[in-house]
The first five atom37 places (N, CA, C, CB, O) and aatype in JSON, in Angstrom:
{
  "aatype": [20, 20, 20, 20, 20, 20, 20, 20, 20, 20, 20, 20, 20, 20, 20, 20, 20, 20, 20, 20, 20, 20, 20, 20, 20, 20, 20, 20, 20, 20, 20, 20, 20, 20, 20, 20, 20, 20, 20, 20, 20, 20, 20, 20, 20, 20, 20, 20, 20, 20, 20, 20, 20, 20, 20, 20, 20, 20, 20, 20, 20, 20, 20, 20, 20, 20, 20, 20, 20, 20, 20, 20, 20, 20, 20, 20, 20, 20, 20, 20, 20, 20, 20, 20, 20, 20, 20, 20, 20, 20, 20, 20, 20, 20, 20, 20, 20, 20, 20, 20, 20, 20, 20, 20, 20, 20, 20, 20, 20, 20, 20, 20, 20, 20, 20, 20, 20, 20, 20],
  "atom_mask": [
    [1, 1, 1, 1, 1],
    [1, 1, 1, 1, 1],
    [1, 1, 1, 1, 1],
    [1, 1, 1, 1, 1],
    [1, 1, 1, 1, 1],
    [1, 1, 1, 1, 1],
    [1, 1, 1, 1, 1],
    [1, 1, 1, 1, 1],
    [1, 1, 1, 1, 1],
    [1, 1, 1, 1, 1],
    [1, 1, 1, 1, 1],
    [1, 1, 1, 1, 1],
    [1, 1, 1, 1, 1],
    [1, 1, 1, 1, 1],
    [1, 1, 1, 1, 1],
    [1, 1, 1, 1, 1],
    [1, 1, 1, 1, 1],
    [1, 1, 1, 1, 1],
    [1, 1, 1, 1, 1],
    [1, 1, 1, 1, 1],
    [1, 1, 1, 1, 1],
    [1, 1, 1, 1, 1],
    [1, 1, 1, 1, 1],
    [1, 1, 1, 1, 1],
    [1, 1, 1, 1, 1],
    [1, 1, 1, 1, 1],
    [1, 1, 1, 1, 1],
    [1, 1, 1, 1, 1],
    [1, 1, 1, 1, 1],
    [1, 1, 1, 1, 1],
    [1, 1, 1, 1, 1],
    [1, 1, 1, 1, 1],
    [1, 1, 1, 1, 1],
    [1, 1, 1, 1, 1],
    [1, 1, 1, 1, 1],
    [1, 1, 1, 1, 1],
    [1, 1, 1, 1, 1],
    [1, 1, 1, 1, 1],
    [1, 1, 1, 1, 1],
    [1, 1, 1, 1, 1],
    [1, 1, 1, 1, 1],
    [1, 1, 1, 1, 1],
    [1, 1, 1, 1, 1],
    [1, 1, 1, 1, 1],
    [1, 1, 1, 1, 1],
    [1, 1, 1, 1, 1],
    [1, 1, 1, 1, 1],
    [1, 1, 1, 1, 1],
    [1, 1, 1, 1, 1],
    [1, 1, 1, 1, 1],
    [1, 1, 1, 1, 1],
    [1, 1, 1, 1, 1],
    [1, 1, 1, 1, 1],
    [1, 1, 1, 1, 1],
    [1, 1, 1, 1, 1],
    [1, 1, 1, 1, 1],
    [1, 1, 1, 1, 1],
    [1, 1, 1, 1, 1],
    [1, 1, 1, 1, 1],
    [1, 1, 1, 1, 1],
    [1, 1, 1, 1, 1],
    [1, 1, 1, 1, 1],
    [1, 1, 1, 1, 1],
    [1, 1, 1, 1, 1],
    [1, 1, 1, 1, 1],
    [1, 1, 1, 1, 1],
    [1, 1, 1, 1, 1],
    [1, 1, 1, 1, 1],
    [1, 1, 1, 1, 1],
    [1, 1, 1, 1, 1],
    [1, 1, 1, 1, 1],
    [1, 1, 1, 1, 1],
    [1, 1, 1, 1, 1],
    [1, 1, 1, 1, 1],
    [1, 1, 1, 1, 1],
    [1, 1, 1, 1, 1],
    [1, 1, 1, 1, 1],
    [1, 1, 1, 1, 1],
    [1, 1, 1, 1, 1],
    [1, 1, 1, 1, 1],
    [1, 1, 1, 1, 1],
    [1, 1, 1, 1, 1],
    [1, 1, 1, 1, 1],
    [1, 1, 1, 1, 1],
    [1, 1, 1, 1, 1],
    [1, 1, 1, 1, 1],
    [1, 1, 1, 1, 1],
    [1, 1, 1, 1, 1],
    [1, 1, 1, 1, 1],
    [1, 1, 1, 1, 1],
    [1, 1, 1, 1, 1],
    [1, 1, 1, 1, 1],
    [1, 1, 1, 1, 1],
    [1, 1, 1, 1, 1],
    [1, 1, 1, 1, 1],
    [1, 1, 1, 1, 1],
    [1, 1, 1, 1, 1],
    [1, 1, 1, 1, 1],
    [1, 1, 1, 1, 1],
    [1, 1, 1, 1, 1],
    [1, 1, 1, 1, 1],
    [1, 1, 1, 1, 1],
    [1, 1, 1, 1, 1],
    [1, 1, 1, 1, 1],
    [1, 1, 1, 1, 1],
    [1, 1, 1, 1, 1],
    [1, 1, 1, 1, 1],
    [1, 1, 1, 1, 1],
    [1, 1, 1, 1, 1],
    [1, 1, 1, 1, 1],
    [1, 1, 1, 1, 1],
    [1, 1, 1, 1, 1],
    [1, 1, 1, 1, 1],
    [1, 1, 1, 1, 1],
    [1, 1, 1, 1, 1],
    [1, 1, 1, 1, 1],
    [1, 1, 1, 1, 1],
    [1, 1, 1, 1, 1],
    [1, 1, 1, 1, 1]
  ],
  "atom_positions": [
    [[-29.81, -10.3, 4.36], [-30.54, -9.1, 4.07], [-31.33, -8.75, 5.32], [-31.45, -9.27, 2.83], [-31.86, -9.62, 6.0]],
    [[-31.42, -7.46, 5.61], [-32.18, -6.97, 6.75], [-33.36, -6.13, 6.26], [-31.28, -6.15, 7.7], [-33.24, -5.39, 5.29]],
    [[-34.48, -6.25, 6.95], [-35.67, -5.46, 6.63], [-36.11, -4.75, 7.9], [-36.82, -6.37, 6.05], [-36.28, -5.37, 8.95]],
    [[-36.29, -3.44, 7.8], [-36.8, -2.65, 8.93], [-38.31, -2.52, 8.77], [-36.11, -1.24, 9.0], [-38.8, -2.04, 7.75]],
    [[-39.03, -2.94, 9.79], [-40.48, -2.9, 9.8], [-40.9, -1.83, 10.8], [-41.1, -4.31, 10.16], [-40.95, -2.08, 12.01]],
    [[-41.21, -0.63, 10.3], [-41.55, 0.48, 11.18], [-43.04, 0.48, 11.46], [-41.13, 1.82, 10.56], [-43.85, 0.08, 10.62]],
    [[-43.41, 0.93, 12.65], [-44.8, 0.95, 13.05], [-45.16, 2.31, 13.65], [-45.09, -0.17, 14.05], [-45.89, 2.39, 14.63]],
    [[-44.65, 3.37, 13.06], [-44.92, 4.72, 13.55], [-46.15, 5.27, 12.86], [-43.71, 5.65, 13.32], [-46.33, 5.09, 11.66]],
    [[-47.0, 5.95, 13.61], [-48.18, 6.58, 13.03], [-47.77, 7.77, 12.17], [-49.15, 7.03, 14.13], [-48.35, 7.99, 11.11]],
    [[-46.77, 8.52, 12.63], [-46.29, 9.69, 11.9], [-44.77, 9.59, 11.78], [-46.72, 11.04, 12.61], [-44.08, 9.51, 12.8]],
    [[-44.27, 9.58, 10.57], [-42.83, 9.48, 10.35], [-42.23, 10.86, 10.03], [-42.53, 8.48, 9.22], [-41.06, 11.11, 10.33]],
    [[-43.01, 11.72, 9.43], [-42.52, 13.02, 8.98], [-42.07, 13.9, 10.14], [-43.59, 13.72, 8.19], [-42.53, 13.75, 11.27]],
    [[-41.16, 14.82, 9.83], [-40.76, 15.84, 10.8], [-41.92, 16.84, 10.9], [-39.42, 16.55, 10.37], [-42.54, 17.15, 9.89]],
    [[-42.21, 17.35, 12.09], [-43.35, 18.27, 12.24], [-43.3, 19.49, 11.32], [-43.42, 18.74, 13.66], [-44.35, 20.0, 10.93]],
    [[-42.11, 19.95, 10.97], [-42.02, 21.13, 10.08], [-42.53, 20.84, 8.68], [-40.58, 21.6, 10.0], [-42.89, 21.77, 7.96]],
    [[-42.58, 19.59, 8.29], [-42.95, 19.24, 6.92], [-44.3, 18.52, 6.82], [-41.87, 18.39, 6.31], [-44.66, 18.01, 5.76]],
    [[-45.03, 18.47, 7.92], [-46.31, 17.77, 7.92], [-47.44, 18.7, 7.52], [-46.59, 17.17, 9.3], [-47.36, 19.91, 7.76]],
    [[-48.49, 18.16, 6.9], [-49.67, 18.97, 6.63], [-50.32, 19.39, 7.96], [-50.68, 18.19, 5.75], [-50.19, 18.69, 8.96]],
    [[-50.99, 20.52, 7.96], [-51.59, 21.04, 9.21], [-52.51, 20.04, 9.92], [-52.36, 22.3, 8.91], [-52.56, 20.02, 11.15]],
    [[-53.25, 19.23, 9.16], [-54.16, 18.28, 9.81], [-53.4, 17.21, 10.6], [-55.07, 17.61, 8.77], [-53.89, 16.73, 11.62]],
    [[-52.2, 16.84, 10.14], [-51.4, 15.87, 10.9], [-50.74, 16.51, 12.11], [-50.33, 15.24, 10.0], [-50.53, 15.85, 13.13]],
    [[-50.41, 17.78, 12.01], [-49.77, 18.46, 13.13], [-50.7, 18.55, 14.34], [-49.33, 19.87, 12.71], [-50.24, 18.73, 15.47]],
    [[-51.99, 18.43, 14.12], [-52.98, 18.54, 15.2], [-53.24, 17.2, 15.89], [-54.27, 19.09, 14.66], [-54.06, 17.14, 16.8]],
    [[-52.56, 16.14, 15.48], [-52.73, 14.83, 16.12], [-52.35, 14.92, 17.59], [-51.88, 13.73, 15.41], [-51.42, 15.64, 17.94]],
    [[-53.06, 14.22, 18.44], [-52.74, 14.3, 19.87], [-51.4, 13.65, 20.23], [-53.85, 13.66, 20.67], [-50.73, 14.08, 21.17]],
    [[-50.99, 12.61, 19.49], [-49.75, 11.92, 19.84], [-48.93, 11.68, 18.58], [-50.05, 10.57, 20.56], [-49.14, 10.71, 17.86]],
    [[-47.99, 12.57, 18.33], [-47.15, 12.45, 17.14], [-46.12, 11.34, 17.25], [-46.45, 13.77, 16.87], [-45.54, 10.93, 16.24]],
    [[-45.88, 10.84, 18.45], [-44.87, 9.79, 18.63], [-45.5, 8.41, 18.79], [-44.0, 10.1, 19.84], [-44.82, 7.46, 19.19]],
    [[-46.77, 8.28, 18.5], [-47.46, 6.99, 18.63], [-46.73, 5.91, 17.82], [-48.93, 7.11, 18.15], [-46.5, 6.08, 16.62]],
    [[-46.36, 4.83, 18.47], [-45.7, 3.72, 17.81], [-44.19, 3.78, 17.83], [-46.16, 3.65, 16.41], [-43.54, 2.92, 17.24]],
    [[-43.6, 4.77, 18.5], [-42.14, 4.88, 18.49], [-41.47, 3.71, 19.21], [-41.72, 6.19, 19.13], [-40.28, 3.46, 19.0]],
    [[-42.2, 3.01, 20.05], [-41.65, 1.87, 20.76], [-41.94, 0.55, 20.04], [-42.21, 1.82, 22.16], [-41.71, -0.52, 20.6]],
    [[-42.43, 0.63, 18.83], [-42.76, -0.57, 18.07], [-41.91, -0.65, 16.81], [-44.26, -0.59, 17.71], [-41.26, 0.32, 16.42]],
    [[-41.92, -1.79, 16.21], [-41.15, -2.01, 14.99], [-40.22, -3.2, 15.17], [-40.35, -0.75, 14.61], [-39.96, -3.64, 16.29]],
    [[-39.72, -3.69, 14.07], [-38.87, -4.88, 14.12], [-37.78, -4.76, 13.07], [-39.7, -6.17, 13.9], [-37.89, -4.01, 12.1]],
    [[-36.73, -5.52, 13.28], [-35.69, -5.68, 12.26], [-35.62, -7.17, 11.95], [-34.29, -5.12, 12.75], [-35.38, -7.99, 12.84]],
    [[-35.84, -7.5, 10.71], [-35.85, -8.9, 10.26], [-34.54, -9.18, 9.54], [-37.06, -9.19, 9.33], [-34.08, -8.37, 8.74]],
    [[-33.94, -10.32, 9.83], [-32.77, -10.79, 9.09], [-33.21, -11.97, 8.24], [-31.59, -11.2, 10.06], [-33.74, -12.95, 8.76]],
    [[-32.99, -11.87, 6.94], [-33.39, -12.91, 6.0], [-32.14, -13.66, 5.55], [-34.17, -12.32, 4.77], [-31.19, -13.05, 5.06]],
    [[-32.15, -14.97, 5.73], [-31.02, -15.81, 5.32], [-31.55, -16.97, 4.49], [-30.22, -16.33, 6.57], [-32.73, -17.3, 4.58]],
    [[-30.69, -17.6, 3.69], [-31.14, -18.76, 2.91], [-31.59, -19.9, 3.82], [-30.02, -19.24, 1.97], [-31.11, -20.02, 4.95]],
    [[-32.48, -20.72, 3.33], [-32.96, -21.86, 4.09], [-31.78, -22.78, 4.41], [-34.05, -22.63, 3.3], [-30.95, -23.06, 3.55]],
    [[-31.71, -23.23, 5.65], [-30.63, -24.11, 6.07], [-29.36, -23.36, 6.46], [-30.31, -25.08, 4.97], [-28.32, -23.98, 6.68]],
    [[-29.41, -22.05, 6.54], [-28.25, -21.22, 6.88], [-27.77, -21.57, 8.29], [-28.61, -19.71, 6.78], [-28.57, -21.55, 9.23]],
    [[-26.49, -21.87, 8.45], [-25.97, -22.32, 9.74], [-24.87, -21.42, 10.31], [-25.44, -23.72, 9.6], [-24.63, -21.44, 11.52]],
    [[-24.2, -20.63, 9.48], [-23.06, -19.86, 9.98], [-23.51, -18.76, 10.93], [-22.28, -19.26, 8.82], [-24.61, -18.21, 10.8]],
    [[-22.65, -18.46, 11.87], [-22.92, -17.39, 12.82], [-22.04, -16.2, 12.45], [-22.66, -17.87, 14.28], [-21.01, -16.34, 11.8]],
    [[-22.46, -15.04, 12.89], [-21.66, -13.84, 12.69], [-20.38, -13.98, 13.52], [-22.45, -12.55, 13.08], [-20.46, -14.3, 14.71]],
    [[-19.21, -13.75, 12.92], [-17.98, -13.88, 13.7], [-17.89, -12.8, 14.77], [-16.75, -13.8, 12.78], [-18.22, -11.64, 14.54]],
    [[-17.47, -13.2, 15.92], [-17.28, -12.28, 17.04], [-15.79, -12.27, 17.37], [-18.16, -12.7, 18.3], [-15.29, -13.21, 17.98]],
    [[-15.09, -11.22, 16.97], [-13.64, -11.23, 17.1], [-13.11, -11.16, 18.53], [-13.08, -10.1, 16.35], [-12.01, -11.65, 18.77]],
    [[-13.84, -10.61, 19.48], [-13.38, -10.55, 20.86], [-12.13, -9.71, 21.05], [-13.13, -11.93, 21.36], [-11.3, -10.02, 21.91]],
    [[-12.0, -8.65, 20.29], [-10.8, -7.82, 20.39], [-10.69, -7.1, 21.72], [-10.78, -6.82, 19.27], [-9.59, -6.73, 22.13]],
    [[-11.79, -6.89, 22.4], [-11.75, -6.19, 23.68], [-10.93, -6.96, 24.71], [-13.17, -5.97, 24.21], [-10.38, -6.36, 25.64]],
    [[-10.83, -8.27, 24.56], [-10.08, -9.1, 25.5], [-8.7, -9.48, 24.96], [-10.86, -10.35, 25.84], [-7.97, -10.22, 25.61]],
    [[-8.35, -8.99, 23.78], [-7.09, -9.36, 23.14], [-5.9, -8.71, 23.84], [-7.1, -8.97, 21.66], [-6.01, -7.62, 24.42]],
    [[-4.77, -9.39, 23.78], [-3.54, -8.85, 24.36], [-2.98, -7.77, 23.44], [-2.5, -9.98, 24.58], [-3.45, -7.6, 22.31]],
    [[-1.99, -7.06, 23.92], [-1.35, -6.03, 23.1], [-0.74, -6.66, 21.85], [-0.27, -5.28, 23.91], [-0.86, -6.1, 20.76]],
    [[-0.09, -7.8, 22.0], [0.52, -8.47, 20.84], [-0.54, -8.86, 19.81], [1.29, -9.72, 21.29], [-0.32, -8.71, 18.6]],
    [[-1.69, -9.35, 20.27], [-2.76, -9.73, 19.35], [-3.34, -8.51, 18.64], [-3.88, -10.48, 20.1], [-3.65, -8.56, 17.45]],
    [[-3.47, -7.41, 19.37], [-4.01, -6.19, 18.76], [-3.05, -5.62, 17.72], [-4.28, -5.13, 19.84], [-3.47, -5.16, 16.66]],
    [[-1.75, -5.67, 18.03], [-0.76, -5.19, 17.06], [-0.8, -6.05, 15.81], [0.67, -5.19, 17.68], [-0.74, -5.53, 14.7]],
    [[-0.92, -7.36, 15.97], [-1.03, -8.27, 14.82], [-2.28, -7.97, 14.01], [-1.03, -9.73, 15.29], [-2.27, -8.09, 12.79]],
    [[-3.37, -7.59, 14.68], [-4.63, -7.3, 14.01], [-4.52, -6.05, 13.13], [-5.74, -7.12, 15.03], [-5.35, -5.86, 12.24]],
    [[-3.54, -5.21, 13.35], [-3.34, -4.04, 12.5], [-3.05, -4.45, 11.05], [-2.19, -3.17, 13.04], [-3.16, -3.63, 10.14]],
    [[-2.67, -5.71, 10.84], [-2.39, -6.23, 9.51], [-3.63, -6.86, 8.85], [-1.28, -7.25, 9.58], [-3.55, -7.31, 7.7]],
    [[-4.74, -6.9, 9.56], [-5.95, -7.56, 9.03], [-6.4, -6.91, 7.73], [-7.09, -7.52, 10.06], [-6.23, -5.7, 7.55]],
    [[-6.97, -7.71, 6.84], [-7.39, -7.18, 5.53], [-8.64, -6.31, 5.63], [-7.64, -8.33, 4.57], [-8.87, -5.47, 4.76]],
    [[-9.46, -6.5, 6.67], [-10.69, -5.72, 6.82], [-10.42, -4.45, 7.64], [-11.79, -6.58, 7.51], [-9.84, -4.52, 8.73]],
    [[-10.84, -3.29, 7.13], [-10.59, -2.03, 7.84], [-11.18, -1.97, 9.24], [-11.13, -0.9, 7.03], [-10.57, -1.38, 10.14]],
    [[-12.35, -2.57, 9.46], [-12.96, -2.51, 10.79], [-12.05, -3.13, 11.84], [-14.31, -3.22, 10.79], [-11.9, -2.58, 12.93]],
    [[-11.44, -4.26, 11.52], [-10.55, -4.93, 12.46], [-9.34, -4.04, 12.77], [-10.09, -6.3, 11.91], [-8.94, -3.9, 13.92]],
    [[-8.77, -3.44, 11.71], [-7.58, -2.59, 11.91], [-7.89, -1.38, 12.78], [-7.03, -2.12, 10.56], [-7.17, -1.1, 13.74]],
    [[-8.97, -0.68, 12.46], [-9.26, 0.54, 13.21], [-9.72, 0.23, 14.64], [-10.33, 1.35, 12.49], [-9.46, 1.0, 15.56]],
    [[-10.41, -0.9, 14.82], [-10.81, -1.28, 16.17], [-9.59, -1.66, 17.0], [-11.81, -2.45, 16.13], [-9.5, -1.28, 18.17]],
    [[-8.65, -2.39, 16.41], [-7.42, -2.73, 17.13], [-6.63, -1.47, 17.47], [-6.55, -3.69, 16.28], [-6.09, -1.36, 18.57]],
    [[-6.57, -0.53, 16.55], [-5.86, 0.73, 16.81], [-6.54, 1.48, 17.97], [-5.83, 1.61, 15.54], [-5.86, 1.96, 18.88]],
    [[-7.86, 1.57, 17.92], [-8.58, 2.27, 18.99], [-8.34, 1.62, 20.35], [-10.08, 2.29, 18.69], [-8.11, 2.32, 21.34]],
    [[-8.38, 0.29, 20.4], [-8.17, -0.41, 21.66], [-6.75, -0.22, 22.18], [-8.48, -1.9, 21.49], [-6.53, -0.09, 23.39]],
    [[-5.78, -0.21, 21.28], [-4.4, 0.04, 21.7], [-4.27, 1.45, 22.27], [-3.43, -0.14, 20.51], [-3.61, 1.65, 23.29]],
    [[-4.89, 2.4, 21.62], [-4.83, 3.78, 22.12], [-5.55, 3.91, 23.46], [-5.43, 4.74, 21.11], [-5.11, 4.67, 24.32]],
    [[-6.64, 3.19, 23.63], [-7.35, 3.24, 24.91], [-6.54, 2.61, 26.03], [-8.7, 2.54, 24.79], [-6.58, 3.08, 27.17]],
    [[-5.8, 1.55, 25.71], [-4.97, 0.91, 26.74], [-3.87, 1.86, 27.19], [-4.35, -0.4, 26.2], [-3.49, 1.87, 28.36]],
    [[-3.36, 2.67, 26.25], [-2.33, 3.65, 26.56], [-1.17, 3.01, 27.34], [-2.92, 4.82, 27.35], [-0.72, 3.55, 28.35]],
    [[-0.71, 1.87, 26.85], [0.32, 1.09, 27.53], [1.62, 1.18, 26.73], [-0.12, -0.39, 27.72], [1.63, 0.91, 25.52]],
    [[2.71, 1.55, 27.39], [3.99, 1.67, 26.71], [4.51, 0.32, 26.21], [5.02, 2.3, 27.63], [5.44, 0.28, 25.41]],
    [[3.91, -0.77, 26.66], [4.33, -2.1, 26.21], [4.03, -2.31, 24.73], [3.64, -3.18, 27.03], [4.53, -3.26, 24.13]],
    [[3.22, -1.43, 24.13], [2.91, -1.59, 22.7], [4.01, -1.03, 21.8], [1.58, -0.91, 22.38], [4.0, -1.3, 20.6]],
    [[4.94, -0.27, 22.33], [5.95, 0.38, 21.5], [6.82, -0.62, 20.77], [6.82, 1.29, 22.35], [6.99, -0.51, 19.55]],
    [[7.38, -1.59, 21.46], [8.26, -2.56, 20.81], [7.54, -3.41, 19.76], [8.87, -3.48, 21.86], [8.05, -3.56, 18.65]],
    [[6.35, -3.97, 20.08], [5.64, -4.72, 19.03], [5.3, -3.85, 17.82], [4.36, -5.32, 19.6], [5.33, -4.34, 16.69]],
    [[4.98, -2.58, 18.04], [4.68, -1.69, 16.92], [5.92, -1.44, 16.06], [4.11, -0.36, 17.43], [5.84, -1.41, 14.83]],
    [[7.06, -1.26, 16.72], [8.32, -1.06, 15.97], [8.65, -2.3, 15.14], [9.49, -0.75, 16.95], [9.06, -2.19, 13.99]],
    [[8.47, -3.48, 15.75], [8.75, -4.72, 15.04], [7.8, -4.88, 13.85], [8.62, -5.92, 15.99], [8.21, -5.27, 12.76]],
    [[6.52, -4.56, 14.07], [5.54, -4.64, 12.98], [5.92, -3.69, 11.85], [4.12, -4.31, 13.5], [5.82, -4.05, 10.68]],
    [[6.33, -2.51, 12.19], [6.71, -1.51, 11.2], [7.85, -2.01, 10.32], [7.1, -0.21, 11.88], [7.9, -1.7, 9.13]],
    [[8.77, -2.77, 10.9], [9.93, -3.28, 10.16], [9.6, -4.54, 9.35], [11.06, -3.59, 11.13], [10.22, -4.78, 8.32]],
    [[8.64, -5.33, 9.81], [8.43, -6.65, 9.19], [7.21, -6.77, 8.28], [8.33, -7.66, 10.25], [7.18, -7.64, 7.42]],
    [[6.22, -5.93, 8.46], [4.98, -6.11, 7.72], [5.09, -5.67, 6.26], [3.87, -5.33, 8.39], [5.88, -4.79, 5.92]],
    [[4.29, -6.31, 5.44], [4.2, -5.91, 4.04], [2.91, -5.12, 3.8], [4.25, -7.14, 3.12], [2.69, -4.6, 2.71]],
    [[2.08, -5.04, 4.82], [0.8, -4.34, 4.7], [1.01, -2.83, 4.8], [-0.18, -4.82, 5.8], [1.48, -2.33, 5.82]],
    [[0.66, -2.09, 3.74], [0.81, -0.64, 3.82], [-0.1, -0.02, 4.87], [0.53, -0.02, 2.46], [0.25, 0.98, 5.49]],
    [[-1.27, -0.62, 5.08], [-2.2, -0.11, 6.08], [-1.6, -0.26, 7.48], [-3.56, -0.83, 5.99], [-1.68, 0.66, 8.3]],
    [[-1.01, -1.42, 7.76], [-0.42, -1.66, 9.07], [0.76, -0.71, 9.29], [0.04, -3.12, 9.2], [0.96, -0.22, 10.4]],
    [[1.55, -0.47, 8.24], [2.69, 0.44, 8.38], [2.22, 1.85, 8.73], [3.51, 0.48, 7.08], [2.81, 2.51, 9.6]],
    [[1.18, 2.3, 8.08], [0.67, 3.65, 8.35], [0.17, 3.74, 9.79], [-0.47, 4.01, 7.37], [0.49, 4.7, 10.5]],
    [[-0.61, 2.74, 10.23], [-1.15, 2.77, 11.59], [-0.04, 2.68, 12.63], [-2.14, 1.64, 11.79], [-0.06, 3.41, 13.62]],
    [[0.92, 1.79, 12.41], [2.01, 1.64, 13.37], [2.85, 2.92, 13.44], [2.9, 0.45, 12.99], [3.21, 3.37, 14.53]],
    [[3.17, 3.49, 12.29], [3.97, 4.72, 12.27], [3.23, 5.86, 12.96], [4.33, 5.11, 10.83], [3.82, 6.63, 13.71]],
    [[1.94, 5.96, 12.7], [1.15, 7.03, 13.32], [1.11, 6.86, 14.84], [-0.27, 7.04, 12.75], [1.2, 7.84, 15.58]],
    [[0.97, 5.61, 15.29], [0.9, 5.37, 16.74], [2.24, 5.56, 17.43], [0.38, 3.97, 17.01], [2.29, 5.84, 18.63]],
    [[3.33, 5.41, 16.69], [4.66, 5.6, 17.28], [5.11, 7.05, 17.24], [5.68, 4.73, 16.56], [6.07, 7.42, 17.92]],
    [[4.42, 7.88, 16.47], [4.79, 9.29, 16.37], [4.57, 9.97, 17.72], [3.98, 10.0, 15.25], [3.51, 9.81, 18.32]],
    [[5.56, 10.72, 18.19], [5.37, 11.43, 19.47], [4.24, 12.45, 19.33], [6.69, 12.15, 19.91], [4.01, 12.99, 18.24]],
    [[3.55, 12.7, 20.42], [2.43, 13.64, 20.37], [2.91, 15.08, 20.32], [1.52, 13.44, 21.57], [2.16, 15.97, 19.89]],
    [[4.12, 15.34, 20.76], [4.66, 16.7, 20.66], [6.15, 16.6, 20.37], [4.39, 17.52, 21.97], [6.81, 15.62, 20.72]],
    [[6.66, 17.62, 19.75], [8.08, 17.63, 19.42], [8.9, 18.06, 20.61], [8.35, 18.55, 18.24], [8.5, 18.95, 21.36]],
    [[10.03, 17.43, 20.78], [10.95, 17.79, 21.86], [11.95, 18.78, 21.31], [11.67, 16.53, 22.45], [12.57, 18.53, 20.28]],
    [[12.13, 19.91, 21.99], [13.06, 20.94, 21.52], [14.35, 20.9, 22.27], [12.45, 22.32, 21.64], [15.25, 21.7, 22.01]]
  ]
}
């Protein structure tokens, strides 16, 4: 669980503040203060997983398109698109033929679709 501890003197938007607050000399007082607390059970030892997809190979990213969590799939798709490497075509075709994941099929098919039609 996370708790946001704000330390702003004025939180309201100036359009919605009473006139006496609008006359304050510093409406942004405390904007550089505040904390975010993470609360975990006593004795908690696990760390947040860090997938390291930015350093993953094309084959690893294509495999990640089958991940059960949407964040992993969309991040892998984004990274593949950013790489813009034609080496991803064959692994994507193979994934499209072999996967049972409907999400992976949709992503692979979309990425293999030409950007414009050839006449």
